C-alpha positions in Angstrom: 11.9 -3.6 -47.2 14.4 -5.2 -44.9 17.5 -3.1 -44.8 19.6 -6.1 -44.0 19.2 -7.0 -47.7 21.0 -3.8 -48.7 24.3 -4.8 -47.2 26.7 -7.5 -48.5 25.8 -11.0 -47.3 28.1 -12.7 -44.9 31.3 -14.1 -46.3 30.3 -17.7 -45.8 27.0 -19.1 -46.9 25.6 -20.6 -43.8 23.5 -23.7 -44.6 22.1 -26.4 -42.6 22.6 -29.6 -44.5 22.9 -32.3 -41.8 26.5 -33.0 -40.9 27.9 -29.9 -42.4 25.9 -26.9 -40.9 28.3 -24.2 -42.0 29.4 -24.8 -45.6 31.8 -22.1 -46.8 31.3 -20.7 -50.3 34.8 -20.3 -51.7 33.7 -17.5 -54.1 32.3 -15.5 -51.3 35.4 -15.9 -49.2 37.6 -14.9 -52.1 35.5 -11.8 -52.7 35.6 -10.8 -49.1 39.3 -11.4 -48.8 39.9 -9.2 -51.9 37.7 -6.5 -50.5 39.6 -6.6 -47.2 43.0 -6.3 -48.9 41.9 -3.5 -51.2 40.4 -1.6 -48.2 43.5 -2.0 -46.2 45.7 -0.7 -49.1 43.3 2.1 -49.6 43.4 3.1 -46.0 47.2 3.3 -46.1 47.0 5.3 -49.3 44.5 7.8 -48.0 46.3 8.0 -44.7 49.4 9.0 -46.6 47.4 11.7 -48.5 46.2 13.1 -45.2 49.7 13.3 -43.8 51.2 14.8 -46.9 48.5 17.4 -47.6 48.0 18.1 -44.0 51.6 18.7 -42.9 54.0 18.6 -45.9 52.4 20.4 -48.8 51.4 24.1 -49.0 47.6 24.5 -48.6 45.6 25.8 -51.5 41.9 25.6 -52.5 42.2 22.3 -54.2 44.2 20.6 -51.5 41.5 21.5 -49.0 38.9 19.6 -51.1 41.3 16.7 -51.7 42.1 16.5 -47.9 38.4 16.2 -47.1 38.0 13.7 -49.9 40.7 11.5 -48.4 38.9 11.7 -45.0 35.7 10.6 -46.6 37.4 7.7 -48.5 39.3 6.6 -45.4 36.2 6.6 -43.3 34.2 4.5 -45.9 37.1 2.0 -46.1 37.2 1.8 -42.3 33.5 0.9 -42.2 34.0 -1.7 -44.9 36.9 -3.3 -43.1 34.8 -3.5 -40.0 32.0 -5.1 -41.9 34.1 -7.7 -43.6 35.8 -8.6 -40.3 32.4 -9.0 -38.6 31.4 -11.4 -41.4 34.6 -13.3 -40.9 33.8 -13.6 -37.2 30.3 -14.9 -38.3 32.1 -17.5 -40.3 34.3 -18.6 -37.4 31.4 -18.8 -34.9 28.9 -20.1 -37.5 26.3 -17.5 -36.3 24.8 -14.4 -37.7 24.2 -12.7 -34.3 27.4 -10.6 -34.5 26.8 -9.2 -38.0 23.1 -8.5 -37.5 23.7 -6.2 -34.5 25.9 -3.9 -36.5 24.7 -4.4 -40.0 22.3 -1.5 -40.4 24.4 1.1 -38.6 27.5 0.2 -40.6 25.6 0.3 -43.8 24.2 3.8 -43.0 27.6 5.1 -41.9 29.2 3.8 -45.1 26.5 5.7 -47.0 27.4 8.9 -45.1 31.1 8.6 -46.3 30.1 7.6 -49.8 27.7 10.6 -50.2 30.4 12.9 -48.9 32.8 11.7 -51.6 30.3 12.5 -54.3 29.6 15.9 -52.9 33.3 16.8 -52.8 33.9 15.6 -56.3 31.1 17.8 -57.5 32.6 20.8 -55.6 36.1 20.1 -57.0 34.8 19.8 -60.6 32.7 23.1 -60.3 35.7 24.9 -58.8 38.0 23.9 -61.5 35.4 24.7 -64.2 35.0 28.2 -62.7 38.7 28.8 -62.7 38.7 28.3 -66.5 35.4 30.0 -67.4 35.9 32.9 -65.1 39.6 33.2 -64.5 39.6 36.9 -63.6 36.9 36.4 -60.9 38.7 33.3 -59.7 42.0 35.0 -59.2 40.8 38.4 -57.9 37.3 38.1 -56.4 37.0 34.5 -55.2 36.4 34.5 -51.4 39.6 33.4 -49.6 37.9 30.8 -47.4 35.5 29.5 -49.9 36.9 26.0 -50.1 36.8 25.6 -46.3 33.3 27.0 -46.1 32.1 24.7 -48.9 33.6 21.6 -47.2 31.9 22.5 -43.9 28.5 23.0 -45.6 28.9 19.7 -47.5 29.8 17.8 -44.3 26.7 19.4 -42.6 24.6 18.3 -45.6 25.9 14.8 -45.5 25.3 14.5 -41.8 21.8 15.9 -42.2 20.9 13.5 -45.0 22.2 10.4 -43.2 20.6 11.5 -39.9 17.2 11.7 -41.6 17.7 8.3 -43.3 18.9 6.8 -40.1 16.0 8.0 -38.1 13.5 6.7 -40.6 15.3 3.3 -41.2 16.1 2.5 -37.6 13.1 4.0 -35.8 10.2 3.6 -38.3 8.8 0.9 -40.5 10.4 -0.3 -43.7 8.2 1.8 -46.0 9.5 5.0 -44.5 13.1 3.7 -44.9 12.5 2.9 -48.5 11.2 6.4 -49.2 14.2 8.0 -47.4 16.7 5.9 -49.4 15.0 6.7 -52.7 15.0 10.4 -51.8 18.7 10.3 -50.9 19.6 8.7 -54.3 17.4 11.1 -56.2 19.3 14.0 -54.5 22.6 12.3 -55.5 21.6 11.5 -59.1 19.7 14.7 -60.0 21.4 17.5 -57.9 25.1 16.5 -57.5 26.0 14.0 -60.3 24.9 16.2 -63.3 27.0 19.3 -62.4 30.0 17.0 -61.7 29.7 15.4 -65.1 28.9 18.6 -67.0 31.8 20.5 -65.3 34.3 17.7 -66.3 33.0 17.7 -69.9 33.6 21.5 -70.1 37.0 21.1 -68.5 37.9 18.4 -71.0 36.8 20.5 -74.0 38.6 23.6 -72.8 41.9 21.8 -72.1 41.8 19.9 -75.3 41.2 23.0 -77.3 44.5 24.3 -76.0 43.1 27.7 -74.9 44.4 27.3 -71.4 48.0 26.5 -72.0 49.1 27.9 -68.6 46.6 25.9 -66.7 47.9 23.0 -64.4 47.4 20.0 -66.8 48.4 17.4 -64.1 45.7 18.7 -61.8 43.1 18.4 -64.5 44.2 14.9 -65.4 43.8 13.9 -61.7 40.3 15.4 -61.6 39.3 13.7 -64.9 40.6 10.3 -63.6 39.1 10.7 -60.1 35.6 11.4 -61.5 36.0 8.7 -64.2 36.8 6.1 -61.6 33.9 7.2 -59.5 31.5 6.8 -62.4 32.9 3.4 -63.2 33.4 2.0 -59.7 31.4 4.2 -57.3 28.1 4.7 -59.1 27.2 1.0 -59.4 26.7 0.9 -55.6 24.1 3.7 -55.8 22.4 2.1 -58.8 22.3 -1.3 -57.2 20.8 -0.1 -53.9 18.4 2.3 -55.7 17.0 -0.6 -57.8 16.9 -2.8 -54.7 14.3 -0.4 -53.2 12.0 -1.4 -56.0 12.7 -5.1 -55.6 15.2 -5.5 -58.4 18.5 -7.1 -57.7 20.9 -5.7 -60.3 23.8 -8.0 -59.3 25.6 -9.5 -56.3 26.0 -7.2 -53.4 29.6 -8.2 -52.8 30.6 -7.2 -56.3 29.2 -3.6 -56.0 30.8 -3.1 -52.6 34.1 -4.4 -53.9 33.9 -1.8 -56.7 33.0 0.9 -54.2 36.1 0.0 -52.2 38.3 0.2 -55.3 36.9 3.7 -56.0 37.8 4.8 -52.5 41.2 3.3 -52.6 42.4 4.3 -56.1 42.7 8.1 -55.7 46.1 8.2 -53.8 47.6 6.0 -56.6 46.2 8.4 -59.2 47.8 11.3 -57.5 51.2 9.5 -57.3 51.2 8.2 -60.9 50.2 11.5 -62.5 52.7 13.3 -60.4 55.5 10.8 -61.2 55.1 11.1 -65.0 56.7 13.8 -67.2 57.9 13.1 -70.7 59.6 10.1 -69.4 57.9 8.3 -66.6 60.1 7.8 -63.5 59.6 6.8 -59.9 59.9 9.8 -57.6 59.3 10.3 -53.9 55.7 10.6 -52.8 56.1 14.1 -51.6 57.6 15.2 -54.9 54.9 13.6 -56.9 52.2 15.2 -54.8 53.9 18.6 -55.1 53.9 18.3 -58.9 50.2 17.8 -58.9 48.9 20.1 -56.2 51.6 22.9 -56.3 51.9 23.0 -60.0 52.2 26.4 -61.6 48.8 27.8 -62.2 47.1 26.6 -59.0 46.1 29.7 -57.1 47.7 29.6 -53.7 45.2 31.9 -51.9 43.9 30.7 -48.6 41.4 27.8 -48.8 
């Protein structure tokens, strides 16, 4: 398997047809332009999350996870912006030399950030589920630095996974690379995705039953929406690349990467919109909206 096929094709379709050696496909250009704009908006949004949660809002276990999620999303979008710009340079110079040099490393680095986002969403979902199912333990016996420790372990896991995949994909033959990528997606699909979905189903049932009236409803809405958008916009990238390892193209690569960029860009807007709405929706300052979500009564303020 050629790993070059697992990354979006260049923005233009380079063809040699006599007098017009570089014919630009308008659809591809439009897709790449939309991807670039979404990524830039997402980087601004996630940068704002980093600033607010890092310096303006009181730290608690959930904000520790959200802060790390913003780092992962920002990093993924940064790699995507770099990739799109490289393809635009390829269009200008009518050559694939620039993109081919960085194509594999950028793809692998984007997988690193993408995996980290999945791991963090799983951790957030399990933590919130534990706070409902075991409220006494959560308030009284939960380790004070559990969130920070979990984030460190998840970053270490993500680095280890992508380091193994990188070593097999860049230093060994394509067969080893295929096995490494398949193993990575099996880890994602079978180990991390099921607990994330199950935890959110339990949260939804518990909150809808009304047995947790004092629980922070805005925070649960944020978690529900974040996971839902990941399942809608983020999962297609994994499914597409997983099927690609078996020679099945499930759809255009540009479309699945565009969806992945939407997934990494939408979270800051979810936080703001949910924090802005009460009985009557109104526009409020960013910091106020974020405080309503992450400092809402019921969020334990023990050390992360």
